[in-house]
Backbone bond lengths (Angstrom), bond angles and torsions (degrees), N, CA, C in turn:
res aa  C-N    CA-C-N  psi(-1)  N-CA   C-N-CA  omega(-1)  CA-C   N-CA-C  phi
1 X - - - 1.471 - - 1.608 106.71 -
2 X 1.304 113.51 -56.60 1.558 115.45 -171.43 1.434 111.41 -73.06
3 X 1.387 120.08 -29.84 1.513 119.81 178.50 1.561 107.48 -73.40
4 X 1.230 122.73 -30.74 1.514 125.27 171.64 1.479 108.47 -57.05
5 X 1.219 116.56 -46.99 1.540 124.12 -176.85 1.554 108.09 -67.46
6 X 1.331 119.06 -42.13 1.398 122.24 -179.25 1.538 112.75 -65.62
7 X 1.335 120.00 -23.19 1.477 120.96 175.48 1.573 105.47 -70.94
8 X 1.273 117.50 -36.02 1.535 117.28 179.13 1.621 109.36 -70.05
9 X 1.282 114.08 -37.94 1.478 113.88 173.21 1.347 117.57 -57.30
10 X 1.374 113.99 -42.43 1.389 119.97 178.33 1.601 112.74 -64.74
11 X 1.308 120.34 -32.24 1.551 125.76 179.60 1.599 102.85 -69.65
12 X 1.347 116.33 -41.07 1.523 119.91 -175.29 1.440 114.21 -77.29
13 X 1.414 114.54 -34.40 1.395 115.62 -176.05 1.558 105.07 -137.55
14 X 1.338 118.88 80.29 1.506 122.93 -175.42 1.494 112.66 -65.57
15 X 1.343 116.95 -21.18 1.487 115.96 -179.86 1.474 113.53 -81.91
16 X 1.319 120.57 -6.48 1.472 123.72 177.92 1.611 110.22 -91.40
17 X 1.336 113.80 118.26 1.475 117.85 177.92 1.456 106.19 -98.52
18 X 1.393 119.19 131.72 1.387 123.89 -175.85 1.575 107.03 -112.20
19 X 1.259 113.54 130.54 1.449 117.62 166.38 1.500 116.24 -110.61
20 X 1.303 114.86 115.58 1.543 119.48 -173.98 1.560 108.02 -90.46
21 X 1.296 112.98 132.38 1.539 119.79 -176.45 1.486 108.27 -132.94
22 X 1.405 115.37 83.42 1.490 114.08 -179.34 1.538 104.77 -79.49
23 X 1.367 113.09 133.46 1.373 119.59 178.79 1.513 107.18 -148.49
24 X 1.486 117.61 145.22 1.457 117.54 170.23 1.507 113.91 -72.88
25 X 1.404 115.50 -17.40 1.424 113.25 -176.46 1.527 113.16 -93.59
26 X 1.262 118.95 174.75 1.450 120.88 -175.14 1.535 108.36 -97.50
27 X 1.412 111.16 116.73 1.513 115.21 178.71 1.470 105.01 -74.03
28 X 1.351 117.62 141.88 1.506 119.43 -177.05 1.483 106.01 -92.18
29 X 1.418 107.86 115.87 1.452 113.80 -173.61 1.567 107.31 -82.47
30 X 1.371 118.55 -26.05 1.481 116.84 175.75 1.489 119.74 -69.19
31 X 1.395 115.18 -16.51 1.331 122.83 170.30 1.483 114.44 -97.51
32 X 1.375 112.77 16.20 1.467 124.33 179.37 1.503 113.73 48.80
33 X 1.336 118.17 45.79 1.446 122.93 171.73 1.497 111.43 -77.26
34 X 1.379 115.09 -16.59 1.438 116.54 173.48 1.585 106.19 -152.75
35 X 1.307 112.84 161.60 1.556 114.99 179.88 1.623 109.69 -86.22
36 X 1.277 110.74 -28.77 1.474 114.81 -173.99 1.587 110.46 -154.09
37 X 1.241 120.09 143.52 1.459 121.27 -176.02 1.473 110.06 -132.66
38 X 1.350 122.05 143.33 1.427 127.49 168.43 1.567 105.53 -100.01
39 X 1.318 111.59 117.14 1.416 114.65 -174.40 1.597 110.25 -117.30
40 X 1.272 115.69 142.15 1.461 124.92 176.09 1.473 115.11 -95.37
41 X 1.336 117.37 22.66 1.487 129.01 -171.96 1.540 107.11 -157.42
42 X 1.284 116.54 157.42 1.432 124.60 174.63 1.463 108.93 -77.83
43 X 1.259 119.78 130.50 1.537 125.61 172.09 1.554 107.22 -72.88
44 X 1.341 109.75 145.24 1.400 116.33 -179.23 1.525 114.40 -98.77
45 X 1.300 115.08 -18.28 1.435 122.65 177.17 1.609 110.52 -71.72
46 X 1.310 121.75 112.03 1.356 126.12 -177.13 1.502 116.70 -64.24
47 X 1.283 117.04 -23.43 1.527 123.70 -179.47 1.478 111.95 -79.43
48 X 1.323 120.72 -11.62 1.474 125.87 177.78 1.463 107.30 -80.24
49 X 1.314 118.76 142.89 1.510 127.98 -179.04 1.546 103.13 -91.22
50 X 1.223 116.70 115.29 1.497 121.60 179.23 1.423 115.27 -118.66
51 X 1.288 115.83 139.34 1.513 116.83 -178.00 1.594 103.48 -137.87
52 X 1.247 114.33 124.67 1.554 117.78 173.13 1.499 109.40 -81.56
53 X 1.368 113.86 126.91 1.344 121.38 -176.08 1.524 113.31 -114.59
54 X 1.329 118.42 -2.29 1.472 113.39 175.24 1.592 106.27 165.10
55 X 1.348 112.65 -179.97 1.466 121.19 177.59 1.472 105.74 -127.10
56 X 1.417 114.90 153.25 1.482 117.85 175.74 1.467 108.60 -128.03
57 X 1.362 108.13 136.79 1.488 112.19 -176.04 1.652 109.41 -102.54
58 X 1.310 108.40 154.94 1.515 121.99 175.45 1.488 109.27 -112.96
59 X 1.327 117.09 147.67 1.402 120.96 176.06 1.580 105.26 -148.51
60 X 1.355 112.96 177.28 1.466 124.48 -173.69 1.573 107.84 -96.17
61 X 1.289 114.74 121.86 1.568 117.58 -176.26 1.567 107.13 -131.07
62 X 1.368 107.68 157.27 1.497 121.96 179.62 1.494 109.08 -154.08
63 X 1.311 117.18 160.04 1.461 120.82 179.73 1.464 111.06 -83.98
64 X 1.284 122.10 156.81 1.454 124.60 169.96 1.512 114.36 -58.60
65 X 1.209 119.08 -34.42 1.538 119.54 179.36 1.629 108.55 -72.73
66 X 1.281 116.21 -34.99 1.520 121.13 175.66 1.473 107.45 -61.40
67 X 1.279 115.83 -53.74 1.474 121.72 -175.64 1.461 114.23 -59.31
68 X 1.499 114.57 -37.96 1.405 117.54 177.15 1.415 116.56 -63.70
69 X 1.253 117.06 -17.69 1.440 125.23 -176.41 1.521 120.89 -87.64
70 X 1.228 110.49 -3.47 1.530 119.88 -175.48 1.544 111.62 -156.53
71 X 1.267 115.76 158.23 1.483 123.36 168.45 1.484 111.58 -79.61
72 X 1.356 112.77 121.31 1.457 119.12 179.44 1.496 114.77 -124.07
73 X 1.338 112.07 131.83 1.445 114.79 177.24 1.696 109.46 -84.95
74 X 1.239 109.41 114.32 1.409 116.37 -174.18 1.541 114.12 -83.99
75 X 1.297 119.63 151.16 1.476 124.49 -179.29 1.504 112.04 87.55
76 X 1.321 115.72 -4.80 1.563 114.50 -176.31 1.572 107.33 -114.59
77 X 1.361 110.42 117.67 1.444 114.68 177.20 1.594 118.71 -72.69
78 X 1.338 111.34 66.61 1.472 120.87 -171.01 1.468 112.26 -119.39
79 X 1.324 122.36 142.25 1.440 121.36 175.74 1.494 111.45 -100.13
80 X 1.341 117.75 0.23 1.424 119.24 -179.37 1.534 113.75 -60.49
81 X 1.259 113.88 129.62 1.464 118.86 176.71 1.477 116.50 88.89
82 X 1.355 116.73 -5.60 1.371 124.76 -168.96 1.548 113.37 -97.95
83 X 1.306 119.58 154.07 1.440 123.75 164.90 1.520 105.94 -78.83
84 X 1.342 120.62 108.95 1.400 123.26 -170.75 1.523 111.49 -95.92
85 X 1.271 118.64 125.72 1.640 125.13 170.15 1.451 102.37 -91.91
86 X 1.219 118.15 119.81 1.527 130.30 176.13 1.550 110.79 -103.94
87 X 1.252 114.05 171.59 1.507 124.93 173.15 1.493 109.56 -102.88
88 X 1.315 113.51 145.79 1.530 117.73 177.51 1.543 106.72 -63.89
89 X 1.357 112.86 163.51 1.450 117.04 -171.39 1.556 113.83 -57.62
90 X 1.226 117.33 -36.76 1.467 123.91 -176.52 1.596 113.05 -65.24
91 X 1.416 109.13 -23.31 1.536 116.57 178.59 1.527 109.66 -103.51
92 X 1.314 122.16 1.89 1.453 121.25 178.76 1.523 114.48 -64.55
93 X 1.392 118.42 -15.71 1.486 118.52 177.59 1.469 112.58 -76.94
94 X 1.330 121.02 -13.49 1.427 121.42 172.97 1.551 110.09 -60.20
95 X 1.385 112.21 152.16 1.534 110.89 -174.17 1.569 111.05 -63.72
96 X 1.250 120.09 -32.62 1.481 123.11 173.33 1.526 113.26 -66.83
97 X 1.360 113.48 -38.70 1.417 118.37 178.24 1.527 113.36 -63.48
98 X 1.410 110.73 -47.69 1.516 115.59 178.62 1.545 110.76 -59.89
99 X 1.270 117.69 -41.95 1.509 121.47 -175.07 1.603 104.65 -59.75
100 X 1.299 115.42 -52.04 1.577 119.20 -179.25 1.506 105.99 -55.35
101 X 1.350 122.29 -47.00 1.504 119.45 -173.94 1.435 110.69 -67.13
102 X 1.463 119.96 -27.56 1.461 120.21 176.49 1.392 115.82 -77.28
103 X 1.389 121.14 -20.36 1.393 121.77 -169.77 1.587 108.78 -121.39
104 X 1.317 119.42 5.65 1.396 117.44 179.12 1.485 118.25 -72.29
105 X 1.339 111.22 -32.23 1.502 119.04 179.29 1.522 114.09 66.73
106 X 1.312 120.57 -132.11 1.400 120.27 -179.23 1.656 110.04 -94.84
107 X 1.362 117.26 7.82 1.437 121.40 179.35 1.589 105.56 -64.57
108 X 1.252 112.07 153.23 1.501 120.50 172.55 1.587 105.76 -113.52
109 X 1.328 118.08 117.38 1.471 121.42 176.82 1.562 113.69 -47.86
110 X 1.198 114.36 145.85 1.523 118.47 178.90 1.542 107.57 -84.50
111 X 1.359 114.71 -18.43 1.508 120.36 -175.84 1.538 110.18 -162.63
112 X 1.251 117.63 149.46 1.451 116.44 170.26 1.522 104.29 -130.03
113 X 1.420 110.23 149.04 1.425 118.65 -173.86 1.494 112.34 -128.21
114 X 1.284 120.03 155.19 1.464 124.53 -175.13 1.399 113.17 -81.44
115 X 1.307 123.80 -19.26 1.510 124.14 -177.67 1.476 110.30 -162.83
116 X 1.328 117.40 167.96 1.543 118.52 -178.60 1.549 111.90 -60.70
117 X 1.310 120.33 -36.00 1.421 122.90 179.68 1.610 112.52 -55.64
118 X 1.332 114.02 -46.46 1.351 119.61 -177.39 1.540 110.46 -73.66
119 X 1.425 118.07 -31.29 1.404 120.19 175.03 1.503 112.89 -68.19
120 X 1.283 116.14 -35.01 1.506 125.31 174.27 1.520 108.21 -56.69
121 X 1.367 113.86 -50.91 1.466 121.70 -177.66 1.473 109.04 -59.30
122 X 1.353 121.18 -41.40 1.380 127.93 -175.84 1.589 106.73 -69.86
123 X 1.303 115.43 -43.62 1.511 116.58 173.79 1.581 113.18 -59.19
124 X 1.380 111.53 -46.86 1.410 112.92 -179.54 1.530 115.15 -60.96
125 X 1.272 117.34 -27.67 1.511 121.77 178.60 1.555 108.03 -81.41
126 X 1.251 123.84 0.76 1.427 126.89 173.87 1.589 113.56 84.65
127 X 1.324 115.89 19.69 1.468 120.11 -174.36 1.538 112.41 -75.05
128 X 1.313 120.70 -18.89 1.420 122.30 -175.20 1.469 112.90 161.04
129 X 1.384 112.70 -159.58 1.410 121.66 178.51 1.480 111.13 -111.55
130 X 1.381 121.92 143.46 1.462 126.64 -177.81 1.498 111.51 -139.63
131 X 1.341 115.95 148.87 1.344 119.13 171.90 1.497 109.40 -89.23
132 X 1.292 120.65 117.48 1.457 125.55 -168.13 1.589 109.57 -128.65
133 X 1.272 116.94 150.08 1.528 122.07 171.26 1.535 107.07 -56.29
134 X 1.264 121.07 122.65 1.417 122.27 -177.66 1.484 116.41 -52.61
135 X 1.369 116.11 -35.62 1.496 114.59 -169.59 1.523 112.14 -78.41
136 X 1.340 118.07 -12.01 1.480 117.98 176.33 1.436 112.63 -83.34
137 X 1.351 121.06 -4.23 1.498 120.01 -173.33 1.513 109.71 -101.00
138 X 1.350 119.52 -7.89 1.501 120.49 -172.48 1.444 116.13 -64.33
139 X 1.325 115.49 -23.27 1.460 121.89 -174.47 1.586 108.98 -94.72
140 X 1.308 117.34 8.84 1.517 120.99 178.95 1.479 106.96 -121.85
141 X 1.290 120.19 88.22 1.497 124.69 175.88 1.463 120.44 -51.91
142 X 1.311 114.91 -27.84 1.555 116.26 177.84 1.442 114.63 -89.63
143 X 1.315 115.70 6.47 1.564 119.67 173.87 1.527 106.89 -93.40
144 X 1.309 118.72 133.21 1.416 125.43 178.94 1.417 112.64 -116.65
145 X 1.415 117.19 134.08 1.504 123.84 171.53 1.478 106.84 -78.29
146 X 1.228 119.25 134.65 1.417 126.41 -175.71 1.555 115.22 -90.95
147 X 1.293 117.83 -15.48 1.423 123.14 -178.09 1.532 106.73 -146.47
148 X 1.322 117.45 145.33 1.549 118.47 171.44 1.514 112.55 -69.05
149 X 1.274 115.37 -16.38 1.459 120.95 -175.21 1.478 113.70 -73.96
150 X 1.250 114.20 145.92 1.567 119.42 167.30 1.520 102.48 -90.25
151 X 1.291 118.32 125.87 1.428 118.09 -174.86 1.576 107.80 -96.01
152 X 1.275 119.96 -16.34 1.443 120.78 177.03 1.531 111.88 -148.20
153 X 1.312 122.78 155.18 1.371 121.39 174.19 1.512 110.90 -136.76
154 X 1.336 116.56 153.85 1.513 122.40 177.58 1.539 103.92 -135.37
155 X 1.374 114.01 177.69 1.461 123.48 -168.22 1.528 100.08 -122.22
156 X 1.375 113.68 147.69 1.436 124.08 170.27 1.524 110.97 -118.41
157 X 1.360 111.95 130.85 1.496 117.11 -178.03 1.509 108.81 -130.22
158 X 1.339 113.64 140.52 1.475 120.88 165.47 1.491 110.56 -92.85
159 X 1.410 119.35 128.66 1.443 121.90 -173.86 1.419 110.09 -133.46
160 X 1.328 117.78 130.10 1.466 124.70 -179.72 1.473 111.05 -129.83
161 X 1.324 119.69 143.95 1.476 125.36 175.35 1.487 114.54 -61.14
162 X 1.199 121.50 145.43 1.528 123.39 -175.31 1.481 114.99 -53.84
163 X 1.337 117.91 -33.98 1.478 123.25 -175.44 1.490 110.28 -77.03
164 X 1.276 118.63 -8.50 1.554 120.23 170.23 1.470 114.40 -102.49
165 X 1.257 116.85 14.87 1.565 118.25 -177.11 1.461 106.49 -56.22
166 X 1.406 118.28 -40.45 1.510 118.57 -163.09 1.577 103.81 -114.19
167 X 1.362 120.75 14.65 1.372 119.91 177.13 1.501 113.56 -82.02
168 X 1.282 116.50 120.75 1.523 119.55 -167.30 1.444 116.87 -59.73
169 X 1.392 117.55 -42.37 1.403 115.96 -178.64 1.564 114.33 -68.82
170 X 1.333 114.31 -30.90 1.465 119.39 179.70 1.516 109.45 -72.67
171 X 1.363 113.13 -47.26 1.501 116.25 179.88 1.470 109.41 -61.94
172 X 1.329 126.22 -40.10 1.486 127.60 -179.81 1.570 106.22 -61.48
173 X 1.314 115.23 -46.06 1.429 118.16 -174.91 1.606 111.69 -65.58
174 X 1.388 110.81 -39.80 1.480 118.83 -177.75 1.511 108.39 -65.59
175 X 1.343 120.04 -43.54 1.386 123.52 -177.77 1.489 108.77 -71.96
176 X 1.272 124.73 -31.95 1.343 124.65 -179.52 1.571 111.05 -70.87
177 X 1.365 112.68 -40.20 1.491 114.70 177.09 1.473 113.70 -73.36
178 X 1.243 121.49 -32.62 1.452 124.49 173.67 1.542 111.71 -58.51
179 X 1.429 114.74 -45.85 1.422 116.97 179.90 1.538 109.65 -68.47
180 X 1.363 117.26 -38.06 1.395 121.19 -179.29 1.572 113.30 -61.12
181 X 1.380 113.11 -40.90 1.520 118.98 179.44 1.495 106.66 -63.80
182 X 1.440 116.23 -48.12 1.397 114.84 179.07 1.588 118.84 -59.93
183 X 1.261 109.45 -35.46 1.498 120.29 177.78 1.557 104.59 -56.20
184 X 1.297 118.99 -47.31 1.430 125.63 -173.54 1.592 114.45 -95.40
185 X 1.283 115.27 21.66 1.480 119.05 -173.60 1.504 115.02 -58.57
186 X 1.317 115.36 -40.55 1.500 117.26 179.76 1.482 113.90 -67.99
187 X 1.345 113.69 -35.44 1.588 118.26 176.35 1.614 109.38 -66.30
188 X 1.286 114.62 -43.24 1.530 121.12 -176.69 1.479 104.56 -65.20
189 X 1.309 119.87 -47.46 1.352 122.63 -172.76 1.473 122.71 -73.24
190 X 1.368 108.92 -11.29 1.512 121.79 -177.03 1.383 116.55 80.15
191 X 1.459 113.57 23.83 1.473 111.68 179.91 1.540 110.11 -97.86
192 X 1.278 117.10 -4.95 1.529 124.45 174.82 1.564 107.44 -69.25
193 X 1.355 115.66 126.47 1.497 121.75 -179.50 1.569 112.97 42.66
194 X 1.403 111.76 60.16 1.501 115.56 -178.12 1.387 113.07 -69.97
195 X 1.336 123.60 -12.13 1.502 121.40 -178.24 1.524 106.79 -103.30
196 X 1.361 120.86 16.97 1.464 123.07 177.85 1.538 113.61 -73.26
197 X 1.398 111.76 71.40 1.406 115.58 -178.48 1.607 106.54 -115.48
198 X 1.325 114.96 165.04 1.418 118.74 -179.78 1.607 109.58 -66.58
199 X 1.238 115.32 143.84 1.479 122.04 177.08 1.501 111.19 -110.79
C-alpha cells in the first residue's frame, strides 16, 4: 500500500529520492538516522514532531481451504475450536497480538510468527486463523474475514525530527503521505468490505 503511494509521490515530485527502510526496531530520529518515520506507536520524545494520520484495524482471517475443512461459526470473533496462529512474544504488544493473548484461553497455538506478513503467509497456506491488519489481506482473494468486526485497532503517525520541520523535501513527503493515509482511511481501518466473510 505504501509503495503504491510512493510511486505517485515520485510522479508529483521527481526530484525527491526516497529510501525506504523497513525495520522492526525504532530508528532514532533525534540522531538523524532518518528524515521521516511512519510509526505505529506514539513517540515519547517531546521534541519530535508527530502527526497522527490514521488508524488501522485488525480482524480474524482464514483461508478458504482451512474453512472448507471444518465447520465454522461466522460472524463471531472467537478463537474457540480454531487452529490459532499467534505472534511471538516480542510481537505480542501489537494490537492484534494483544487481542490473541487476551482471547486464547487455554488453547495452544499451532504456530507462532514474527510479524503480520509471515502470519498472512501461514494463513494463506491453510495453517489456521490469525488476527491480521485488514489492509494487508485485500490482495489475497482466497483469504476470508471471519467477522465484520474489527477486533483491535492501532494508530499510525508520521514523525520528523525538529531540525527537518522546514526542510522542503521532508515537508512535501510528509504532507503527501498524510494525504495518502487519509485517502485510504477506510481500507486501513478495516471498514472497506466489512461484510466480506465466507458464505
